[in-house]
Structure formats: C-alpha cells, structure tokens
PQR file with spaces between the fields and no chain letter, atoms N, CA, C, O and H, PARSE charges and radii, in Angstrom:
ATOM       1  N    UNK     1     116.602   37.152  257.895 -0.4000 1.5000
ATOM       2  CA   UNK     1     115.871   38.304  258.357 -0.0000 2.0000
ATOM       3  C    UNK     1     116.037   38.425  259.874  0.5500 1.7000
ATOM       4  O    UNK     1     115.911   37.439  260.600 -0.5500 1.4000
ATOM       5  N    UNK     2     116.314   39.614  260.332 -0.4000 1.5000
ATOM       6  CA   UNK     2     116.526   39.869  261.751 -0.0000 2.0000
ATOM       7  C    UNK     2     115.187   40.008  262.469  0.5500 1.7000
ATOM       8  O    UNK     2     114.282   40.696  261.998 -0.5500 1.4000
ATOM       9  H    UNK     2     116.416   40.415  259.742  0.4000 1.0000
ATOM      10  N    UNK     3     115.079   39.339  263.623 -0.4000 1.5000
ATOM      11  CA   UNK     3     113.872   39.402  264.454 -0.0000 2.0000
ATOM      12  C    UNK     3     114.277   39.680  265.889  0.5500 1.7000
ATOM      13  O    UNK     3     115.386   39.351  266.311 -0.5500 1.4000
ATOM      14  H    UNK     3     115.814   38.780  264.006  0.4000 1.0000
ATOM      15  N    UNK     4     113.364   40.292  266.634 -0.4000 1.5000
ATOM      16  CA   UNK     4     113.587   40.509  268.060 -0.0000 2.0000
ATOM      17  C    UNK     4     112.511   39.760  268.828  0.5500 1.7000
ATOM      18  O    UNK     4     111.321   39.855  268.525 -0.5500 1.4000
ATOM      19  H    UNK     4     112.464   40.559  266.291  0.4000 1.0000
ATOM      20  N    UNK     5     112.953   39.021  269.819 -0.4000 1.5000
ATOM      21  CA   UNK     5     112.064   38.202  270.631 -0.0000 2.0000
ATOM      22  C    UNK     5     112.172   38.665  272.071  0.5500 1.7000
ATOM      23  O    UNK     5     113.274   38.826  272.594 -0.5500 1.4000
ATOM      24  H    UNK     5     113.919   38.944  270.066  0.4000 1.0000
ATOM      25  N    UNK     6     111.030   38.880  272.717 -0.4000 1.5000
ATOM      26  CA   UNK     6     111.017   39.212  274.139 -0.0000 2.0000
ATOM      27  C    UNK     6     110.478   38.007  274.889  0.5500 1.7000
ATOM      28  O    UNK     6     109.391   37.508  274.596 -0.5500 1.4000
ATOM      29  H    UNK     6     110.134   38.750  272.292  0.4000 1.0000
ATOM      30  N    UNK     7     111.247   37.554  275.854 -0.4000 1.5000
ATOM      31  CA   UNK     7     110.891   36.372  276.625 -0.0000 2.0000
ATOM      32  C    UNK     7     110.733   36.716  278.095  0.5500 1.7000
ATOM      33  O    UNK     7     111.470   37.542  278.634 -0.5500 1.4000
ATOM      34  H    UNK     7     112.129   37.959  276.092  0.4000 1.0000
ATOM      35  N    UNK     8     109.764   36.074  278.741 -0.4000 1.5000
ATOM      36  CA   UNK     8     109.621   36.184  280.184 -0.0000 2.0000
ATOM      37  C    UNK     8     110.445   35.051  280.789  0.5500 1.7000
ATOM      38  O    UNK     8     110.202   33.873  280.531 -0.5500 1.4000
ATOM      39  H    UNK     8     109.166   35.403  278.303  0.4000 1.0000
ATOM      40  N    UNK     9     111.430   35.443  281.603 -0.4000 1.5000
ATOM      41  CA   UNK     9     112.366   34.474  282.191 -0.0000 2.0000
ATOM      42  C    UNK     9     112.372   34.671  283.697  0.5500 1.7000
ATOM      43  O    UNK     9     112.625   35.775  284.179 -0.5500 1.4000
ATOM      44  H    UNK     9     111.628   36.400  281.812  0.4000 1.0000
ATOM      45  N    UNK    10     112.097   33.618  284.436 -0.4000 1.5000
ATOM      46  CA   UNK    10     112.134   33.693  285.895 -0.0000 2.0000
ATOM      47  C    UNK    10     113.304   32.885  286.426  0.5500 1.7000
ATOM      48  O    UNK    10     113.792   31.958  285.780 -0.5500 1.4000
ATOM      49  H    UNK    10     111.891   32.721  284.045  0.4000 1.0000
ATOM      50  N    UNK    11     113.737   33.259  287.615 -0.4000 1.5000
ATOM      51  CA   UNK    11     114.856   32.575  288.247 -0.0000 2.0000
ATOM      52  C    UNK    11     116.123   33.401  288.280  0.5500 1.7000
ATOM      53  O    UNK    11     117.049   33.079  289.025 -0.5500 1.4000
ATOM      54  H    UNK    11     113.340   34.012  288.140  0.4000 1.0000
ATOM      55  N    UNK    12     116.185   34.466  287.484 -0.4000 1.5000
ATOM      56  CA   UNK    12     117.339   35.350  287.532 -0.0000 2.0000
ATOM      57  C    UNK    12     117.202   36.221  288.780  0.5500 1.7000
ATOM      58  O    UNK    12     116.145   36.804  289.022 -0.5500 1.4000
ATOM      59  H    UNK    12     115.433   34.727  286.879  0.4000 1.0000
ATOM      60  N    UNK    13     118.267   36.305  289.565 -0.4000 1.5000
ATOM      61  CA   UNK    13     118.180   37.044  290.831 -0.0000 2.0000
ATOM      62  C    UNK    13     119.169   38.198  290.957  0.5500 1.7000
ATOM      63  O    UNK    13     119.112   38.962  291.920 -0.5500 1.4000
ATOM      64  H    UNK    13     119.125   35.831  289.368  0.4000 1.0000
ATOM      65  N    UNK    14     120.080   38.327  289.984 -0.4000 1.5000
ATOM      66  CA   UNK    14     121.113   39.357  290.128 -0.0000 2.0000
ATOM      67  C    UNK    14     121.733   39.684  288.778  0.5500 1.7000
ATOM      68  O    UNK    14     121.390   39.091  287.755 -0.5500 1.4000
ATOM      69  H    UNK    14     120.126   37.706  289.202  0.4000 1.0000
ATOM      70  N    UNK    15     122.644   40.633  288.800 -0.4000 1.5000
ATOM      71  CA   UNK    15     123.360   41.009  287.588 -0.0000 2.0000
ATOM      72  C    UNK    15     124.186   39.870  287.017  0.5500 1.7000
ATOM      73  O    UNK    15     124.373   39.779  285.804 -0.5500 1.4000
ATOM      74  H    UNK    15     122.922   41.115  289.631  0.4000 1.0000
ATOM      75  N    UNK    16     124.678   39.004  287.887 -0.4000 1.5000
ATOM      76  CA   UNK    16     125.445   37.846  287.415 -0.0000 2.0000
ATOM      77  C    UNK    16     124.586   36.920  286.570  0.5500 1.7000
ATOM      78  O    UNK    16     125.047   36.370  285.570 -0.5500 1.4000
ATOM      79  H    UNK    16     124.526   39.078  288.873  0.4000 1.0000
ATOM      80  N    UNK    17     123.340   36.755  286.977 -0.4000 1.5000
ATOM      81  CA   UNK    17     122.402   35.941  286.193 -0.0000 2.0000
ATOM      82  C    UNK    17     122.163   36.586  284.834  0.5500 1.7000
ATOM      83  O    UNK    17     122.154   35.911  283.805 -0.5500 1.4000
ATOM      84  H    UNK    17     122.965   37.202  287.789  0.4000 1.0000
ATOM      85  N    UNK    18     121.972   37.894  284.846 -0.4000 1.5000
ATOM      86  CA   UNK    18     121.771   38.620  283.591 -0.0000 2.0000
ATOM      87  C    UNK    18     122.958   38.421  282.661  0.5500 1.7000
ATOM      88  O    UNK    18     122.786   38.171  281.468 -0.5500 1.4000
ATOM      89  H    UNK    18     121.979   38.443  285.682  0.4000 1.0000
ATOM      90  N    UNK    19     124.158   38.531  283.210 -0.4000 1.5000
ATOM      91  CA   UNK    19     125.374   38.362  282.408 -0.0000 2.0000
ATOM      92  C    UNK    19     125.491   36.950  281.852  0.5500 1.7000
ATOM      93  O    UNK    19     125.888   36.766  280.701 -0.5500 1.4000
ATOM      94  H    UNK    19     124.297   38.734  284.179  0.4000 1.0000
ATOM      95  N    UNK    20     125.151   35.957  282.660 -0.4000 1.5000
ATOM      96  CA   UNK    20     125.232   34.567  282.207 -0.0000 2.0000
ATOM      97  C    UNK    20     124.292   34.321  281.030  0.5500 1.7000
ATOM      98  O    UNK    20     124.672   33.682  280.049 -0.5500 1.4000
ATOM      99  H    UNK    20     124.828   36.107  283.595  0.4000 1.0000
ATOM     100  N    UNK    21     123.075   34.827  281.130 -0.4000 1.5000
ATOM     101  CA   UNK    21     122.098   34.649  280.059 -0.0000 2.0000
ATOM     102  C    UNK    21     122.559   35.398  278.802  0.5500 1.7000
ATOM     103  O    UNK    21     122.519   34.860  277.695 -0.5500 1.4000
ATOM     104  H    UNK    21     122.767   35.346  281.927  0.4000 1.0000
ATOM     105  N    UNK    22     122.991   36.629  278.992 -0.4000 1.5000
ATOM     106  CA   UNK    22     123.443   37.435  277.856 -0.0000 2.0000
ATOM     107  C    UNK    22     124.620   36.771  277.144  0.5500 1.7000
ATOM     108  O    UNK    22     124.629   36.667  275.917 -0.5500 1.4000
ATOM     109  H    UNK    22     123.024   37.065  279.892  0.4000 1.0000
ATOM     110  N    UNK    23     125.611   36.324  277.913 -0.4000 1.5000
ATOM     111  CA   UNK    23     126.784   35.670  277.315 -0.0000 2.0000
ATOM     112  C    UNK    23     126.394   34.404  276.559  0.5500 1.7000
ATOM     113  O    UNK    23     126.879   34.160  275.455 -0.5500 1.4000
ATOM     114  H    UNK    23     125.603   36.409  278.909  0.4000 1.0000
ATOM     115  N    UNK    24     125.524   33.607  277.154 -0.4000 1.5000
ATOM     116  CA   UNK    24     125.111   32.355  276.507 -0.0000 2.0000
ATOM     117  C    UNK    24     124.397   32.634  275.191  0.5500 1.7000
ATOM     118  O    UNK    24     124.643   31.956  274.193 -0.5500 1.4000
ATOM     119  H    UNK    24     125.131   33.805  278.051  0.4000 1.0000
ATOM     120  N    UNK    25     123.522   33.622  275.186 -0.4000 1.5000
ATOM     121  CA   UNK    25     122.800   33.942  273.957 -0.0000 2.0000
ATOM     122  C    UNK    25     123.730   34.514  272.901  0.5500 1.7000
ATOM     123  O    UNK    25     123.648   34.138  271.731 -0.5500 1.4000
ATOM     124  H    UNK    25     123.323   34.173  275.996  0.4000 1.0000
ATOM     125  N    UNK    26     124.618   35.425  273.303 -0.4000 1.5000
ATOM     126  CA   UNK    26     125.532   36.040  272.336 -0.0000 2.0000
ATOM     127  C    UNK    26     126.515   35.035  271.746  0.5500 1.7000
ATOM     128  O    UNK    26     127.057   35.263  270.665 -0.5500 1.4000
ATOM     129  H    UNK    26     124.685   35.730  274.253  0.4000 1.0000
ATOM     130  N    UNK    27     126.749   33.927  272.443 -0.4000 1.5000
ATOM     131  CA   UNK    27     127.643   32.895  271.913 -0.0000 2.0000
ATOM     132  C    UNK    27     126.925   31.963  270.937  0.5500 1.7000
ATOM     133  O    UNK    27     127.545   31.079  270.344 -0.5500 1.4000
ATOM     134  H    UNK    27     126.308   33.742  273.321  0.4000 1.0000
ATOM     135  N    UNK    28     125.632   32.162  270.777 -0.4000 1.5000
ATOM     136  CA   UNK    28     124.837   31.337  269.873 -0.0000 2.0000
ATOM     137  C    UNK    28     124.908   31.906  268.460  0.5500 1.7000
ATOM     138  O    UNK    28     124.669   33.094  268.243 -0.5500 1.4000
ATOM     139  H    UNK    28     125.129   32.880  271.259  0.4000 1.0000
ATOM     140  N    UNK    29     125.234   31.050  267.513 -0.4000 1.5000
ATOM     141  CA   UNK    29     125.323   31.478  266.112 -0.0000 2.0000
ATOM     142  C    UNK    29     123.982   32.055  265.667  0.5500 1.7000
ATOM     143  O    UNK    29     122.939   31.426  265.847 -0.5500 1.4000
ATOM     144  H    UNK    29     125.428   30.085  267.689  0.4000 1.0000
ATOM     145  N    UNK    30     124.014   33.248  265.088 -0.4000 1.5000
ATOM     146  CA   UNK    30     122.815   33.893  264.586 -0.0000 2.0000
ATOM     147  C    UNK    30     122.255   34.963  265.506  0.5500 1.7000
ATOM     148  O    UNK    30     121.407   35.753  265.093 -0.5500 1.4000
ATOM     149  H    UNK    30     124.862   33.759  264.942  0.4000 1.0000
ATOM     150  N    UNK    31     122.722   34.998  266.758 -0.4000 1.5000
ATOM     151  CA   UNK    31     122.260   36.023  267.697 -0.0000 2.0000
ATOM     152  C    UNK    31     123.130   37.266  267.527  0.5500 1.7000
ATOM     153  O    UNK    31     124.358   37.183  267.565 -0.5500 1.4000
ATOM     154  H    UNK    31     123.411   34.355  267.094  0.4000 1.0000
ATOM     155  N    UNK    32     122.486   38.415  267.338 -0.4000 1.5000
ATOM     156  CA   UNK    32     123.222   39.658  267.123 -0.0000 2.0000
ATOM     157  C    UNK    32     123.187   40.583  268.336  0.5500 1.7000
ATOM     158  O    UNK    32     124.052   41.448  268.474 -0.5500 1.4000
ATOM     159  H    UNK    32     121.489   38.482  267.307  0.4000 1.0000
ATOM     160  N    UNK    33     122.196   40.414  269.219 -0.4000 1.5000
ATOM     161  CA   UNK    33     122.117   41.250  270.416 -0.0000 2.0000
ATOM     162  C    UNK    33     121.272   40.537  271.455  0.5500 1.7000
ATOM     163  O    UNK    33     120.354   39.791  271.116 -0.5500 1.4000
ATOM     164  H    UNK    33     121.494   39.711  269.107  0.4000 1.0000
ATOM     165  N    UNK    34     121.586   40.770  272.718 -0.4000 1.5000
ATOM     166  CA   UNK    34     120.804   40.182  273.801 -0.0000 2.0000
ATOM     167  C    UNK    34     120.945   41.044  275.046  0.5500 1.7000
ATOM     168  O    UNK    34     122.035   41.515  275.369 -0.5500 1.4000
ATOM     169  H    UNK    34     122.332   41.377  272.993  0.4000 1.0000
ATOM     170  N    UNK    35     119.839   41.244  275.736 -0.4000 1.5000
ATOM     171  CA   UNK    35     119.846   41.938  277.023 -0.0000 2.0000
ATOM     172  C    UNK    35     118.925   41.180  277.964  0.5500 1.7000
ATOM     173  O    UNK    35     117.914   40.614  277.548 -0.5500 1.4000
ATOM     174  H    UNK    35     118.953   40.862  275.474  0.4000 1.0000
ATOM     175  N    UNK    36     119.291   41.179  279.232 -0.4000 1.5000
ATOM     176  CA   UNK    36     118.490   40.495  280.239 -0.0000 2.0000
ATOM     177  C    UNK    36     118.280   41.422  281.428  0.5500 1.7000
ATOM     178  O    UNK    36     119.151   42.222  281.771 -0.5500 1.4000
ATOM     179  H    UNK    36     120.112   41.638  279.570  0.4000 1.0000
ATOM     180  N    UNK    37     117.112   41.304  282.051 -0.4000 1.5000
ATOM     181  CA   UNK    37     116.800   42.089  283.240 -0.0000 2.0000
ATOM     182  C    UNK    37     116.178   41.181  284.291  0.5500 1.7000
ATOM     183  O    UNK    37     115.081   40.657  284.101 -0.5500 1.4000
ATOM     184  H    UNK    37     116.404   40.654  281.773  0.4000 1.0000
ATOM     185  N    UNK    38     116.892   41.000  285.405 -0.4000 1.5000
ATOM     186  CA   UNK    38     116.323   40.168  286.470 -0.0000 2.0000
ATOM     187  C    UNK    38     115.184   40.891  287.179  0.5500 1.7000
ATOM     188  O    UNK    38     114.272   40.244  287.694 -0.5500 1.4000
ATOM     189  H    UNK    38     117.783   41.426  285.558  0.4000 1.0000
ATOM     190  N    UNK    39     115.222   42.209  287.213 -0.4000 1.5000
ATOM     191  CA   UNK    39     114.159   42.984  287.863 -0.0000 2.0000
ATOM     192  C    UNK    39     112.843   42.883  287.108  0.5500 1.7000
ATOM     193  O    UNK    39     111.772   42.830  287.713 -0.5500 1.4000
ATOM     194  H    UNK    39     115.963   42.734  286.795  0.4000 1.0000
ATOM     195  N    UNK    40     112.930   42.856  285.778 -0.4000 1.5000
ATOM     196  CA   UNK    40     111.729   42.784  284.941 -0.0000 2.0000
ATOM     197  C    UNK    40     111.386   41.362  284.506  0.5500 1.7000
ATOM     198  O    UNK    40     110.372   41.145  283.843 -0.5500 1.4000
ATOM     199  H    UNK    40     113.800   42.899  285.286  0.4000 1.0000
ATOM     200  N    UNK    41     112.228   40.388  284.876 -0.4000 1.5000
ATOM     201  CA   UNK    41     112.056   38.993  284.436 -0.0000 2.0000
ATOM     202  C    UNK    41     111.920   38.916  282.917  0.5500 1.7000
ATOM     203  O    UNK    41     111.048   38.225  282.390 -0.5500 1.4000
ATOM     204  H    UNK    41     113.052   40.564  285.415  0.4000 1.0000
ATOM     205  N    UNK    42     112.796   39.638  282.230 -0.4000 1.5000
ATOM     206  CA   UNK    42     112.680   39.717  280.782 -0.0000 2.0000
ATOM     207  C    UNK    42     114.036   39.559  280.110  0.5500 1.7000
ATOM     208  O    UNK    42     115.063   40.008  280.618 -0.5500 1.4000
ATOM     209  H    UNK    42     113.504   40.200  282.658  0.4000 1.0000
ATOM     210  N    UNK    43     114.006   38.910  278.961 -0.4000 1.5000
ATOM     211  CA   UNK    43     115.174   38.800  278.092 -0.0000 2.0000
ATOM     212  C    UNK    43     114.730   39.217  276.703  0.5500 1.7000
ATOM     213  O    UNK    43     113.708   38.752  276.197 -0.5500 1.4000
ATOM     214  H    UNK    43     113.172   38.545  278.549  0.4000 1.0000
ATOM     215  N    UNK    44     115.509   40.099  276.092 -0.4000 1.5000
ATOM     216  CA   UNK    44     115.240   40.513  274.716 -0.0000 2.0000
ATOM     217  C    UNK    44     116.422   40.071  273.877  0.5500 1.7000
ATOM     218  O    UNK    44     117.574   40.362  274.199 -0.5500 1.4000
ATOM     219  H    UNK    44     116.339   40.477  276.503  0.4000 1.0000
ATOM     220  N    UNK    45     116.126   39.371  272.804 -0.4000 1.5000
ATOM     221  CA   UNK    45     117.196   38.848  271.953 -0.0000 2.0000
ATOM     222  C    UNK    45     116.872   39.135  270.487  0.5500 1.7000
ATOM     223  O    UNK    45     115.758   38.898  270.021 -0.5500 1.4000
ATOM     224  H    UNK    45     115.190   39.136  272.542  0.4000 1.0000
ATOM     225  N    UNK    46     117.862   39.645  269.781 -0.4000 1.5000
ATOM     226  CA   UNK    46     117.750   39.900  268.348 -0.0000 2.0000
ATOM     227  C    UNK    46     118.580   38.836  267.638  0.5500 1.7000
ATOM     228  O    UNK    46     119.734   38.592  267.988 -0.5500 1.4000
ATOM     229  H    UNK    46     118.768   39.837  270.160  0.4000 1.0000
ATOM     230  N    UNK    47     117.971   38.213  266.639 -0.4000 1.5000
ATOM     231  CA   UNK    47     118.626   37.077  265.990 -0.0000 2.0000
ATOM     232  C    UNK    47     118.230   37.012  264.518  0.5500 1.7000
ATOM     233  O    UNK    47     117.252   37.621  264.085 -0.5500 1.4000
ATOM     234  H    UNK    47     117.034   38.412  266.355  0.4000 1.0000
ATOM     235  N    UNK    48     119.016   36.259  263.773 -0.4000 1.5000
ATOM     236  CA   UNK    48     118.747   36.016  262.359 -0.0000 2.0000
ATOM     237  C    UNK    48     117.893   34.750  262.271  0.5500 1.7000
ATOM     238  O    UNK    48     118.354   33.653  262.587 -0.5500 1.4000
ATOM     239  H    UNK    48     119.811   35.764  264.125  0.4000 1.0000
ATOM     240  N    UNK    49     116.642   34.919  261.838 -0.4000 1.5000
ATOM     241  CA   UNK    49     115.691   33.810  261.859 -0.0000 2.0000
ATOM     242  C    UNK    49     116.063   32.663  260.914  0.5500 1.7000
ATOM     243  O    UNK    49     115.622   31.532  261.114 -0.5500 1.4000
ATOM     244  H    UNK    49     116.267   35.810  261.582  0.4000 1.0000
ATOM     245  N    UNK    50     116.861   32.944  259.900 -0.4000 1.5000
ATOM     246  CA   UNK    50     117.263   31.854  259.011 -0.0000 2.0000
ATOM     247  C    UNK    50     118.426   31.044  259.586  0.5500 1.7000
ATOM     248  O    UNK    50     118.783   29.996  259.049 -0.5500 1.4000
ATOM     249  H    UNK    50     117.220   33.864  259.738  0.4000 1.0000
ATOM     250  N    UNK    51     119.010   31.531  260.674 -0.4000 1.5000
ATOM     251  CA   UNK    51     120.157   30.853  261.277 -0.0000 2.0000
ATOM     252  C    UNK    51     119.802   30.116  262.565  0.5500 1.7000
ATOM     253  O    UNK    51     120.316   29.026  262.818 -0.5500 1.4000
ATOM     254  H    UNK    51     118.720   32.383  261.110  0.4000 1.0000
ATOM     255  N    UNK    52     118.936   30.699  263.374 -0.4000 1.5000
ATOM     256  CA   UNK    52     118.613   30.107  264.670 -0.0000 2.0000
ATOM     257  C    UNK    52     117.110   30.246  264.933  0.5500 1.7000
ATOM     258  O    UNK    52     116.496   31.255  264.585 -0.5500 1.4000
ATOM     259  H    UNK    52     118.519   31.584  263.169  0.4000 1.0000
ATOM     260  N    UNK    53     116.537   29.221  265.551 -0.4000 1.5000
ATOM     261  CA   UNK    53     115.094   29.197  265.837 -0.0000 2.0000
ATOM     262  C    UNK    53     114.829   29.715  267.258  0.5500 1.7000
ATOM     263  O    UNK    53     115.668   29.547  268.144 -0.5500 1.4000
ATOM     264  H    UNK    53     117.035   28.402  265.835  0.4000 1.0000
ATOM     265  N    UNK    54     113.679   30.335  267.473 -0.4000 1.5000
ATOM     266  CA   UNK    54     113.318   30.789  268.823 -0.0000 2.0000
ATOM     267  C    UNK    54     113.371   29.666  269.866  0.5500 1.7000
ATOM     268  O    UNK    54     113.753   29.905  271.012 -0.5500 1.4000
ATOM     269  H    UNK    54     112.998   30.471  266.754  0.4000 1.0000
ATOM     270  N    UNK    55     112.994   28.455  269.478 -0.4000 1.5000
ATOM     271  CA   UNK    55     113.028   27.332  270.421 -0.0000 2.0000
ATOM     272  C    UNK    55     114.450   27.063  270.900  0.5500 1.7000
ATOM     273  O    UNK    55     114.659   26.704  272.059 -0.5500 1.4000
ATOM     274  H    UNK    55     112.684   28.261  268.547  0.4000 1.0000
ATOM     275  N    UNK    56     115.415   27.232  270.021 -0.4000 1.5000
ATOM     276  CA   UNK    56     116.821   27.044  270.398 -0.0000 2.0000
ATOM     277  C    UNK    56     117.233   28.075  271.440  0.5500 1.7000
ATOM     278  O    UNK    56     117.968   27.754  272.373 -0.5500 1.4000
ATOM     279  H    UNK    56     115.245   27.523  269.079  0.4000 1.0000
ATOM     280  N    UNK    57     116.767   29.301  271.288 -0.4000 1.5000
ATOM     281  CA   UNK    57     117.097   30.361  272.250 -0.0000 2.0000
ATOM     282  C    UNK    57     116.465   30.074  273.609  0.5500 1.7000
ATOM     283  O    UNK    57     117.095   30.262  274.649 -0.5500 1.4000
ATOM     284  H    UNK    57     116.169   29.561  270.530  0.4000 1.0000
ATOM     285  N    UNK    58     115.222   29.619  273.589 -0.4000 1.5000
ATOM     286  CA   UNK    58     114.549   29.250  274.848 -0.0000 2.0000
ATOM     287  C    UNK    58     115.296   28.108  275.542  0.5500 1.7000
ATOM     288  O    UNK    58     115.508   28.134  276.755 -0.5500 1.4000
ATOM     289  H    UNK    58     114.709   29.467  272.744  0.4000 1.0000
ATOM     290  N    UNK    59     115.692   27.104  274.747 -0.4000 1.5000
ATOM     291  CA   UNK    59     116.418   25.958  275.299 -0.0000 2.0000
ATOM     292  C    UNK    59     117.755   26.380  275.896  0.5500 1.7000
ATOM     293  O    UNK    59     118.170   25.849  276.926 -0.5500 1.4000
ATOM     294  H    UNK    59     115.519   27.083  273.762  0.4000 1.0000
ATOM     295  N    UNK    60     118.423   27.322  275.261 -0.4000 1.5000
ATOM     296  CA   UNK    60     119.724   27.796  275.747 -0.0000 2.0000
ATOM     297  C    UNK    60     119.563   28.428  277.124  0.5500 1.7000
ATOM     298  O    UNK    60     120.365   28.174  278.022 -0.5500 1.4000
ATOM     299  H    UNK    60     118.086   27.752  274.424  0.4000 1.0000
ATOM     300  N    UNK    61     118.521   29.256  277.294 -0.4000 1.5000
ATOM     301  CA   UNK    61     118.268   29.894  278.589 -0.0000 2.0000
ATOM     302  C    UNK    61     117.880   28.848  279.629  0.5500 1.7000
ATOM     303  O    UNK    61     118.364   28.882  280.761 -0.5500 1.4000
ATOM     304  H    UNK    61     117.870   29.462  276.564  0.4000 1.0000
ATOM     305  N    UNK    62     117.016   27.929  279.246 -0.4000 1.5000
ATOM     306  CA   UNK    62     116.569   26.872  280.173 -0.0000 2.0000
ATOM     307  C    UNK    62     117.738   26.001  280.617  0.5500 1.7000
ATOM     308  O    UNK    62     117.760   25.521  281.750 -0.5500 1.4000
ATOM     309  H    UNK    62     116.624   27.902  278.327  0.4000 1.0000
ATOM     310  N    UNK    63     118.713   25.794  279.724 -0.4000 1.5000
ATOM     311  CA   UNK    63     119.864   24.945  280.079 -0.0000 2.0000
ATOM     312  C    UNK    63     120.718   25.579  281.191  0.5500 1.7000
ATOM     313  O    UNK    63     121.516   24.899  281.837 -0.5500 1.4000
ATOM     314  H    UNK    63     118.695   26.184  278.803  0.4000 1.0000
ATOM     315  N    UNK    64     120.537   26.878  281.398 -0.4000 1.5000
ATOM     316  CA   UNK    64     121.252   27.579  282.474 -0.0000 2.0000
ATOM     317  C    UNK    64     120.520   27.465  283.809  0.5500 1.7000
ATOM     318  O    UNK    64     121.032   27.889  284.845 -0.5500 1.4000
ATOM     319  H    UNK    64     119.888   27.430  280.874  0.4000 1.0000
ATOM     320  N    UNK    65     119.313   26.888  283.775 -0.4000 1.5000
ATOM     321  CA   UNK    65     118.555   26.697  285.008 -0.0000 2.0000
ATOM     322  C    UNK    65     117.439   27.699  285.231  0.5500 1.7000
ATOM     323  O    UNK    65     116.850   27.738  286.312 -0.5500 1.4000
ATOM     324  H    UNK    65     118.897   26.544  282.933  0.4000 1.0000
ATOM     325  N    UNK    66     117.142   28.504  284.235 -0.4000 1.5000
ATOM     326  CA   UNK    66     116.081   29.501  284.358 -0.0000 2.0000
ATOM     327  C    UNK    66     114.831   29.002  283.661  0.5500 1.7000
ATOM     328  O    UNK    66     114.908   28.188  282.740 -0.5500 1.4000
ATOM     329  H    UNK    66     117.620   28.473  283.357  0.4000 1.0000
ATOM     330  N    UNK    67     113.675   29.490  284.101 -0.4000 1.5000
ATOM     331  CA   UNK    67     112.403   29.113  283.500 -0.0000 2.0000
ATOM     332  C    UNK    67     111.999   30.132  282.462  0.5500 1.7000
ATOM     333  O    UNK    67     112.033   31.337  282.711 -0.5500 1.4000
ATOM     334  H    UNK    67     113.612   30.151  284.849  0.4000 1.0000
ATOM     335  N    UNK    68     111.615   29.643  281.293 -0.4000 1.5000
ATOM     336  CA   UNK    68     111.212   30.503  280.191 -0.0000 2.0000
ATOM     337  C    UNK    68     109.731   30.268  279.923  0.5500 1.7000
ATOM     338  O    UNK    68     109.318   29.135  279.676 -0.5500 1.4000
ATOM     339  H    UNK    68     111.588   28.664  281.091  0.4000 1.0000
ATOM     340  N    UNK    69     108.931   31.328  279.968 -0.4000 1.5000
ATOM     341  CA   UNK    69     107.502   31.200  279.683 -0.0000 2.0000
ATOM     342  C    UNK    69     107.314   30.847  278.218  0.5500 1.7000
ATOM     343  O    UNK    69     108.075   31.298  277.362 -0.5500 1.4000
ATOM     344  H    UNK    69     109.267   32.249  280.169  0.4000 1.0000
ATOM     345  N    UNK    70     106.293   30.035  277.929 -0.4000 1.5000
ATOM     346  CA   UNK    70     106.039   29.647  276.531 -0.0000 2.0000
ATOM     347  C    UNK    70     105.663   30.826  275.648  0.5500 1.7000
ATOM     348  O    UNK    70     105.423   30.650  274.454 -0.5500 1.4000
ATOM     349  H    UNK    70     105.675   29.669  278.625  0.4000 1.0000
C-alpha cells in the first residue's frame, strides 16, 4: 500500500541539499516519489509500506548529515 510521509528535516541549506536527499530517497527500494525543500525544512516521500519502513527513510536522511524530527 502506498503511503506519503511528511518529515521535518533541518540542516538543508540549498538546492544541492534538496537534490542529495531526493536522490538518496529515490534510490531506496520501495520509494516511488520524493521532494525536499530547504526553505520549508520539509521532505515529502511516497513509498510502499510493505517494502520499506518510515524508520528506514528517516535513517537514510540522517545518514546524509541532516536532522529529522521524530
């Protein structure tokens, strides 16, 4: 089942940061769409819940050096 998750992400400062987060999420199995906004400190990701867990998506963003609100 497809779900959309909106995350508050801090530490992104430019379009390059947005691209890095988007690319990392889109390379994750089960993710079908991802957008990031450094101005809004937000990441929206659509994923297949039977394939990938929200915690995995949070960890992927955190591994890039950004802070993800719980």
